[in-house]
N, C-alpha and C positions, 0 to 999 in steps of 0.2 A: 745752640741752634740745632733743631731737630732735622733729620734728613728726610728725603722725599718718601722713603718707605714708611716712616713714622706718620707723616702727613696722610699718606694713602690709607694706612691702618686706621687712623682716627676717623677719617671720612667714612670708611666702610662701617666702623662700629657705630658712628652717629646714625647713619642711614638704617642700620639693622636694629639698633636698640634704643633709638630716641623715644619711641612710644612707651617702651617698657620703663625706662628711667623716669620719664615724665609721670607715668601712672603711679610709680612708687612714691615719687615726691608729692603728687596730688593726694594720695591716700594718707600720707603722713601729716601734711600741713593743712589740707582741706581748702586751700586757696589757689585758684588757677594761676594767677600771675606770680605768686611766690613760688609755686611749683615749677613754673617756667624758668625762673631765675636759678633755682636749686638744681634743675636738670642741666642747665648750662654750666653751672659751677662744677657739677659732677664730671662733665666731659673735659672741662679745663683742668681740673685736678688730675684726671687720668692722663691727659696729655703732658702736664708738667712733671708727673712722676712715672712716665712711661718706662724709664730705665729700671724701675723696680718691678715691673710687670714681667712675670715669667712666661707669658704667652699661653697659659692654660686657662680655660674657662673664663673668657672675657665677660660673659653675661653675668656670672656670679660676682666677679670682681667689680663691675660697674654697679650692680645692684647693691653691693655692700657700701661702695663709696656714696651712692645716692642716699641710702639709709642713714649713714653717718652724717652727711651734710644736713639732712632734715633734723636729726637729733640735735646737732649743734645749733641749728637755727632756732629750734623750739626752746632750747636752754638759754639762748643768748639774752642778755639784758638789753641789747640794742633793740630787739623786737618790742620790748615793753617801754622803751624810752619815749618821752614826749618830744615831738618834732618842734624845732625852733623856727623862727621866721628867717627868710632868706637873707636879711641884712646882717644877722649875726653869724651866719655860716660863711666860712671862707670859700672863695670860688676855687675849684680844683681844675687845673689845666690838664685836660686829657691828652694822653699820647695817642698815636694812631692805634685803632683797635687791632687786636691780634686776629689773624685769619680765622681761627676757630670761633672767636666771638662774633666776628662779622658773619660767618656762615650760619651760626646758630640763630642770630637775630633775624637774618633774612629768611631762613627756613620757618621760624616761628611766625613771622609776619605773613609770609605767603600762605601757610596753613590756616592761620586765623582769617585771612582775607577770603580764602575758598570756603571756609565754614560759614562765614558771615553771608556770603553770596547765596548760600543755600537756605538761609532763613526766610520766613515769610516777609513779604514786601514791607509791612508795617515796622519791622525791626531791622531790616537790611540797611536802610539809610542811616538810622540811628547808630547801628553798630559800626558802620564804616566811618562815620563822622567822629564818634566818641572813642572807639578803640584804636582805629588806625590813624586818623587825622588829629587825635588828641584835642578835639574841640570841647570846651566846657559846655555843660547843659544849656546855659543861658544863650550862648552863640548858636547852638543847634536849634533852640526854640525860635530864634530870630530867622535863621536860614530857612527852616521848614515852615515857618509861620504857624506854630502851634504853641499851646500853653506850656510853660516851664514845668509844671507838675506832671503833665502828660509825658514830656520828654524824660523826666526823671523816672517815672514808672516804666516807660519803655526801655530805658537803659537797664534797669533792674531785671526786667523780664528777658531782655536780650542776653544779659550776662548769665541768667539761669539756663536759657536755651543753649548757649555756648558751652557751658559746663556739661550739660546733658549730652550734647553731640560729641564732645571730646571723650567723655567716659565711654560712650557707645562705640566710637571709633577705636579706642584702645582695646576693647573687648573683641573686636573682629580679628 
């Protein structure tokens, strides 16, 4: 069990370096959502191996972990595997999420929600329904009473706008 000083340190480092770690991951893998996962894994790895951290240059230490996580991801055979249907996959019973995981997930969702709210109106509803509410394009088309192909095109454009906005924010 980590002590409260460790928890406070990781919270400070997440706040200070989350954009840096995410941008490193995004540059390596080129996929926004995979980069989010790898950034989260970076901080989880840092937290679990906190006893080996000497306290010097956390920025470089986190950048190295992020880079290694990306390299491992790109090399993994899992990334190239063919997904199977849900029936043949055993259901995994999840334990309660760790505080760090919960914090990272809520931060990412809150940031994504704010970015989506700044999009043009034509993409805002699509972005909220697709990326935050996890609605399939078919359901979005029914809710918004528009053509399925239009919804799919807007999802693609919305995703492109989100990537552009995230990159621009990371540079500021």
